[in-house]
N, C-alpha and C positions, 0 to 999 in steps of 0.2 A: 504494500500500500504506500503510495506516495502522497505526502501532505505538503502541498505547495502554497505558501502564503505570498500574497502580492498586494500592491497598492500603497506601500510606504513612500516616504519622501521627506523633503524639507518643508516645514511649514512654520509660520510665525506663531508666537503665543496667541491664543484665542482662536486659532484657525481650526479647520476640520480636515479629516481624512477618512476614507472608507477602505478598510482592508478586506480582502477576499481570501478564502481558503477553499480550494477544490479538493475534495476527499471522496473519491468514488468508493462505493460499497460500505462505507462505515458511517454514513450520515445518520443512521438510526441509533448509534451509540450516543452517550453523553459526550458532547464536543466542547472543547475549551480553547480560549485564546490565552497565550502565555507571553511573557516578555522578560527580557534579560538586559538590564542596564549595565554599563561598564563597571566592572569590579563588584557586581552584585549577583546574587543567586537568581535563577530563573523563578518567576512567580506566576501563579494563576491570576489572570486579570478578570476573566469572565467565563461562564459556562452556560450551556443550554442543553436541556434534556430532549429526548425524542418527542416528548409531548409539548415542548416549547417553553417549559419553565426555565427561568433565567436566574443567574446569580452573578453578583459583581463584587470585586474587591472594594473596600471602603474608599480607596483613593480615586476610583473612577466612577463611583456611583453617581448617577444623575448627569454624567457627561458622555458615557459610552453606552452603546446599545448593540447587543448581540442578536443575530437572527440567522435563520437557515432557509434555504430554498431547495427543497428536495428535488424538484424537477431539474434543477441545474447542478445537483450534488455540490452545492456551494454554501459555505458559511461566511457571514459578514461580521465586521466590527465597525460600526459607525462611531467615530471619535470626534467629539465636539469640544469646544473650549479647551483646546490642548494647552498643556503647560510644559515648561522646560523639563520638569521631572518625569514627563511621559516619554522622554527620549530613551529609546531602547530598540533592540531587535525583537520583533514580534513573531511568534510562532503559533501554529495551530496543532492540535493533537486531540486525542480522546482525553476524558477525565474520568478515572485516573489515566496516566500516560501508558499507552500500550504499543506505540509504534515508534520507529526510528524518527528522530527529529529531521525535518526538512531544513532548508537553508535559512528560512525566516526572511523577514522584510524589515529594512531599517526605517525607523521613524525618528526624525530629528526635529525637535521643536526649539527654534532659536530665532532671535531677531537679528 
């Protein structure tokens, strides 16, 4: 199974980005977005169950929205009101982690 995250980039504080994760065959698992900032451990940012229930880390609650499109085998992370501390490489995987990590996508929030 390949888990490929995309959609990252450089954005100013207060800006928005939408990340995508294509994950064929496993979209019915609990899926999660993770991130790893320089010098820090990888952390779970948000997760979504097969039924659509969502969970968010306190640091992103109210700013990020996770969603899934089964028809496209794609999971999304809409990130609004981005802050410099959101700078990290973002990854997707199941929750708990079952698959090899993909390359991730870099999100840099800076003026």
